[in-house]
Each structure stands twice: as structure tokens, then as C-alpha cells.
N, C-alpha and C positions, 0 to 999 in steps of 0.2 A: 163815687168811691165811698164805701162805708167807713165811718171813723172808728169802728171797733178795732181794738188792739188785743183782744183776747185770743189766746191760743190754748187749746185743750190737749192735755196728755192723758189718755185713757189707758191704764195699765195696772197690773199687779205691782205691789211695792218692791218685788225683786228687781224690776226693771228700772227703778228710780236711780240705780247706780249709773246707768247710762244716760238717763234723761236729766239729772240734776245739772251737769255742766251745760247741757244744751239750753235748759231753761234759764240759767244764769246769763248766758250770752244773749238770749232773746230779751231779757230784762234790760240789758245794756243798750239794745236796739230800740227800746221804748215799748216793747210788747208786754202783755200781762199773762203769764202762764197760770193755768188752773189745772190742777190734778184732779181727775175723776177716778176715785179709788174703786178697786174691785174686791180687795181682801183686807180692808182695815187700814187705819192711819199709820203713818211712818214719818220720819224726819223729812220735812218739806218746807221751804222757806216762803212759800207763796200760798195763795188761796187754794182750798180743795173742797171737793163735794163727794159725799158718800151716797150714791144712788142705789146701793145694794138692796135695802129694804123695799124701795119702790119697785125695782126690777123684779124682785121676788114676788111681790103682790101682783104685778102684771102677768108674770108667768103662771100664777095659780088662778087667774080669773077664768071662770067656766066659759065665758063668752069669747075667749081668745080663739081666733081662727088662724091656723097656720097656712100660709100660702105654699103652693107646690115648690116654689123657688127656694124655700129654706132647706130642702134636702141637699142642694149643692153647697150651701153654706156650712152644712154639718158633715162634710166629707171625712174629716179627720175623726170626728166623734164616732162615726159609724165603725171605723176600724178599731177605735179604742174599746168599744163595747163588744165587738166581735172577737177581739183577741186581748182580753184583759191581762193575760200573763205577760205580754210584751210591754204593756204600758203601765205596769204596776207601780213603778217608781218614777214616773214622769207625768207632766201635765197635771199638777195637783188641783188646779181649778176645775179641770174636766172631771176628775175622779171625785172631788169633794163637793163641788157646786152643781155641775151638770148632772152627774150620777147615772142617768140612763139615756138611751138614744131618743126615746119618745120625749123625754124632758128636754133634750138638746134642741129638738125642733121648736118647742114652746119657748125656750130661752132665746133662741135665735130670733123668733118673731118679736118677743118682748124687747130685746136689745135693738132690733131694727126700729121699733117705734120709739124707744127711749132715746136713740141717737137723734131722731128728728126733733124730739122735745128739747134735747140739749142744744141743738142748733138754734131752735126758736128762742131759748132762754138766753144763751150767751152770744149768739151771732159771731161765732169764732172765725178768725181769718183762716185757720186750719186746724185739723185734728191729727194728732200723732197716735198711732197704735203700733204695737209690737208684732212683727211678722205678718199678721193679717190673714193667716190661713187656718186658724182654729178659734173657737168661741172664747170670749165674746168678740174678739178682734175681727173675725171673718164677717160677722153680722154688721159690725160698725162700718167696716170698709165697704161692704156691699151697699149699705144704706147711704153712705156718703157718695158713692159712685152714682147711684141711681138719682140722687137729689142734686148732683152737681156741686156738692160741698167739697172744697179742697181738703185733701188729707195726705198724710205721709206714712209710709211703713218703714220700719227699722229692723235691723238684724246686727249681730255681732260681726265686726270686720275681720279681715284676715290678719291684721297687725295688732299686737297688744295695744290696748288703749284706744281703739277706734271702733266705730260702728258704721253701717251703711245707713243712709237716709234716701229712700226712693220716693219720687213724686207719684202718689197713687199706689197701685199695687206693686208688690215686689217685682222689680224689673228682671228680665231674663239676661241682662247684660249690665255693663257698668256705665250706662248713659247717666250723665250728671243732671242736676236740676235744671240746667239750661238746655238739655237735650243733646249735649255733645258726647260723642263716643271717643274711644281711644285713638281712632284714626285721625282725629283733629288735633291731637296733642303735638306740641313742638318737641323735637328730640334734643336733649342736652346730654350728650354722652357722659360728660363729667359728673353731673348730678346723678344720672342713672347708675353709673358704675359705683359711685360712692354709696348710694343706697343699697345696692345689691351686695357690695362687699361688707357693709356694716351689718346687713340683715343676716347674711350667712355666717359672719363671724360671731354675732351675738346669739345665734340660734333663736331668733325672736319668735318663738312659738308659744302657744298657750298651755303646752303640756310640759311636765318636768320628769324626764326619765334619764336613764344612764346614757351618757355620751361616751362612745367607744371609738377606737381607731377604725375609720371606714375601710382601709385596706385589709386589716386583719379580719374585720367583720365580713368582708366580701369573701375572703379565702374560706372562712369557717362555713359560710352559708352555701357556697358553691360546692364544697367538698372536693374530693380528688378528681372527679370526672366532669364537674360543671364548668360551663364556659360563658353562660349568659344568665344574668340575674334580673328577674322581673319582680318588682315590689308592688303589692296591692295593699292599699290602705282601707281598712274597714270603716264604715259608718254605722252608728247604732240604728237598728231597724225601726226605731220609733221617731227618728228625725223627720220633721215635716217635709223636708226636701225629698226624702225617700218615700214616705207614706203617700204623699199627694203628687209629688213632682216626678216620680220615677216613670219612665216609659217602658222599660223592660225588666230591670233588676230590682225587685222588691226585697231582696235579702243578700247578705254577703255570700251565702252559700251558692246562690245562682250566679253571682258575678264571678266567683272563683272557678266554678265549673266551666263557665264560658272561656275564661282566660286560659285554662288548661287545654281546651280545644285549640285555641289560637297558638299555643306554644308547640303543638305537635310537630310542626315542620322546622323547628329551630334546634339544631344540634346542641346538646349540652344545656338546654334551657332548664332553669329551676325557678320556682316561684316562692317568694317570701310573703306571707300574709301577716300584715301588722294589725293586730286587734286594736279596737278602740278602748281607751281607758274605762269606758262605761259598759263594755261588753260583758256578758255573763259567761261563767265557766262552761255552761252547757253549749253556748255558741262556739266557744273555742274547741271543745271536743268534736263537734260536728265538722268544723273546718279542718281539723287534723285528719279526720276520716276521709274527707274529700281529697285533700292534698296527697295523702299517702306518702309514697317514696319520691314524689316529684318535687318536693320542696319542704318547707317548714312553716310553722306558725309561731310568731314571736309576740310577746306582750311587753317586755321590759327594756327594749332597746329604743333609744331616742329616734324619732322619725327622721330627723335630719341626718343621723348616722346612716340610716338605711337608704335615704335618698342619695347620699354621696357614694354609697357602695353599689348602687343599682346601675344597670344599663338602661333600664326603662322603668317608669312608674305608671301605675294605672289606678284610677279612682272612679267612683260613680260621679260625685260632684262636690267633694269635700274640700276643706281648707288645705289638706295635704297636696292637692293639685296645684294650688297657688304656691305652696312652699317648693314643690318640685320645679316649677317654672323659675323661681328665684335662683335655683341651682343650674338652670338651663338644661334640665334633663328632658329627654323625649317623654311626652305624657299622653297616654291614651285615656280619654274621658269617655266612660261608658254611658253616662247620662249627660243631660245638658247642664252646663255650669256657666257662671258669669264670665269666666275666662276662656270659654271655648271660642276658638277662631282658627281658620285654616292655617294661619301663619304661626299659631301658638300650640295647638293641640292636634292629636291624631284621632281619626275616627275608627270605629270598629263596629260597623252596622251589622256585620256577621263574622263568623269565625275565619272565613276566607280573607276578608279585608283586614281583620285583626292580625292574622298570621302573616300576611304580606308586609304589614307595617313592622312587625317584630323582626322579620327576616331582613328588612332594609336597615333597621337599627343595628342588628348583629353584623351586617356586612359593611357598616360605615357609610351607608347611602342616605341616611335620614338628614334632612335639612330643617327640621322643626324641633324646637322653636326657632324661628327666624330672629337673628341677633337684633336687627333694627326694630322689628315689630315688638319684640319683648321689652326693649328699653322704652319704647313709645308707650306701651301699655302700662309699665310700672310708673312712669312719670304722670300719666293721666290719673292713675289710682291715687297716688299720694298728693297730687296737686288739686284734683277736682272732684274725686269721688268719695274716698273715705273721709269720715268726720272725726277729727281728733278730740276725744273727750277725757282721756287720761285715766280711765277707770282701772282699778286693780281686780285681777281675776285669778286664774290658776297659775299664771306666769310669775317668774321672779320679778320683783319691782324694778331692778336695774334694766330689765328689758324695755321698760318704757322710754329709755333714752332713744329708741328707734324713732320716736315722735319728732326728734330734732329735724328729721328729713322732711317733715310736713310743714316747715316754716313758711313755704309759699302756698300752702293749701288755702283755697278760697271757698270752701264749702259753706262757711258761715256767711260770707258775703252773698253767695248765691241764695242761701236760705232767706236772708233779709230781703233781698230784691224780689224773690218770688212772693214772700208774704206781703210785701208792700204793693204788689201788683194784682193779687187775687181778690175776689169778692166773696164774702160769705154767701151761702145759698139762702134763697127764700123758699121755705118749705111749708107744706100743709100738714101740720102735726095734730094728732088727736088731742083735743082740749083736756080730756080727762088725764091723758098721759102727761101732758105739760104740767098740769096741776100736781100730779103725783111726783114728778121729778122736782118741781118747784118746792115741794114740801120736804125734800131730802135735806139732811144735815149739811150746812154750808159753813165752813170755817174760814175766817179771814186771817191773812198772814199778819204777823206782828210788824208794826211799823218800823222800818229800818232807820238807823241813825242818819242825821244830816250828812255827816262825813262819808258814810258808806254810800249814800245816794249820789253824792258828788263824784266819788271815786268810780262808781259804775258808769256815770255819764261820760267821764273822761276816758274810761276804757272803751266805751262804745264809740266815741268819736275817733279813736285811733284805729278801730277795726275796719 
């Protein structure tokens, strides 16, 4: 077993809001976090390295040869540069640093080689990257996977103040770091009910919009002749889960058109399309034209109000789906989501199946989500999968009190045990690249006070 205690966090400074608490806990466990910066320095209490100039030089080397496999690494970037109007206000690293698709391929190759050089230099127990589906994270993840270097991907969690940490590439489900799924969770009805009651009472979501009366909202949205209300929650079309992960519906317009087909056999059915806070006005106009007289498009009603007012909720794979499950609403998932399960969500492989499910809901014959499976899933999520980091985002600060339900969460213990059991990879890195990375600016953390170090040790021993 290697005696290296180094853990690398490779990310833009925006993501430090999520990684600072994680790094602090790892220090308590005896590990040494090093931040590898991508877009300049920021507040960070530990060592950090800025390899940007070295990576830039590697990218510009005339002799750099790009392997055919880098095209798969640059899947998102291909879309970005084919449809710049969609991505104009997102992925600043892509637009400001990558700049062109041809340069994306070279940058992917450079980061693949730089990753091996970082592994050679630091011998890290593990590498943390954000999302892992766009540059440079996609190249880093692929290089780690090919070399056998342990790595973790992260994403924003469903609850305020939490993130996901998946072992390796982003998992398609909620398997924890020990490989356990929700089916292995012990059901404690009291705790599950307490969490669901508190979640729905606090409206613990990351958006802040008007809360209205669900019954009055339902009456207004159904109108005089409506009898069945289907709510569809939009995702922004530049979301990586949509751009890369979508099987069928690469736009909100295509998803809404499909749901209108499914509704055809349900008497009095009306659809409500809830726009995403980051949707453009042009998108909203297009959706209104598709919906026509069969429903409405709303932007300023709190999603939880709409969930409570609905007979059924449909999403592609967004957080709104998790929120609908917390209200025990029938949920049609049009794409794969981490919460998809035959006992939790309904399928709609085609309009016939989708229509049959809507008719069953309207007739009171739907048994999904299953009550026991739902509570089992929720306890697994808050005890074993989500990582409480307490960050503040777009939600109201008091909503962070929902984290009190994660008091039995063992994700940090899992992480410590995994890090203690893995071995850094032994790689064959290009000596010139190792030298280039080795010459990068490396900043040492300021020495912490004796009392602070003792406090960290005590906190670590209690965890």
C-alpha cells in the first residue's frame, strides 16, 4: 500500500464552494488535498498548482498527435461549437479556453497527457473532477480510467447543501461508494416520514418563486372543462444530461409534443409546461405555440405548487422528478434518471405506453410510486448517497435545515474507507510533459495554528 495521502481536486474555482467542505473533512482524516486550478487562484486553505500555462504549451506543440479516441471525449464541445447560440451563456471554460472544436481535440490530448504527469508527480490516492462529461474533466476522467487511477465525479445534489460523489464516472443510479443500491436500505418509516414531511413543508428546492394555493392553482390551470392536469418541467437544453445523456428528447419542444400525443386519450387532460429559470424567452414562445389551447406555459409559479396541483408530473431527468417523488406524485421519466425504478417511476417508451399510463392515473389505478420503495429510496439517498457539504446557492439559507435529516449519513466514512483501500496508479508519463507540469506554479498552504490542527484531529477521530 502506497503511503501517499495526497488527493487532487481538479476544477474551476466556481466549484470550490462544493469542494472546500469535502477537503476540510479529508484533512481531518489525515489526507492532503491539492487543488489543481483551471482558471486562476481563489481562496483555498491547502496547497494548489496552476498547470494552465504548461497545458497551453502542450496544446500548441506542433508535434502533438491527437488519437482518434479524443473525439468521444469532446462530445459536448462538438455540440457547443455547432450550436453556439444555445451555449452562449454557459460553459465559460469551453467558450473562453477551448474556443474551437479542433482546439478541443488538441486540448483533450494535452490534458490526457497532463493527467498522467500529475499522477506521476503527486501519486494521488484519488482525483476529484466535476461532472466528467466536458473538457477538461472528460479528458481527465478518461485518462484516469485507462490508467487505473482511482477518481471520483461530482454533481449538485437534489437537496440544498448536498452534492453527489460517484466512484468513477457519473453513475446511472444512486449506488453508493460501497456499491450498495436503494434496495439494500433498511426501511425506518418514522425517519422517512419525518424527512418527507419536512422536505415538503420547507419546499426545500434550489429555486425561489411564488408559492400559491395548490387547489386554486389547479382550478385556474384546468379551466372550466379540464379534469386531468399533467405538469412537465423543462430543463435547459445545454444541460450535459440532455446534450450527452438524452436518448430521444434533445429539446423541451420535442418532449412536450410527445406528451401531447400521450394525452390524446385522456378526457379533459391539460398540460402545464413549467419553464426553467434559465430558459430564454424565445424558447417560451415556441412552447406556447406547441401547447396551443391544450394547456399553458408558466414561468413564475413555484414548482412545488405545481407538483401539488398536478395529477401527474413528467420530466426528462431533472431534479423536479425527485421533488415530485417527495410528494408521492405519479412520475413519467422520459429519459434515464438516477431515480428511475419500476416501483418509483413510469415509462413512456412510445405514445401508446405513455397514454396508457396517463389513463391509469386518471382512473385511479396507478400504484407508482410504491409507498415502501419510495421510503426505502429516500432513506438510502439521505443516509448513504448524498454528501452534505452545506453550501449556499440559489435557495433560501433556512432551507439548509433539511440537512438535519442527514445526521446518520455515512458518505464521509465511506469516502475515507475507499481512499484508505485504493492504490495510486503506476503510469508511463511522457518525461517532457512531467517536466512541464513540474515547472508549474506550486503554492504551499499557510501553516495552520497548533490549536487548529489539534481541533481537526479531534473532529476526525469523532467522524
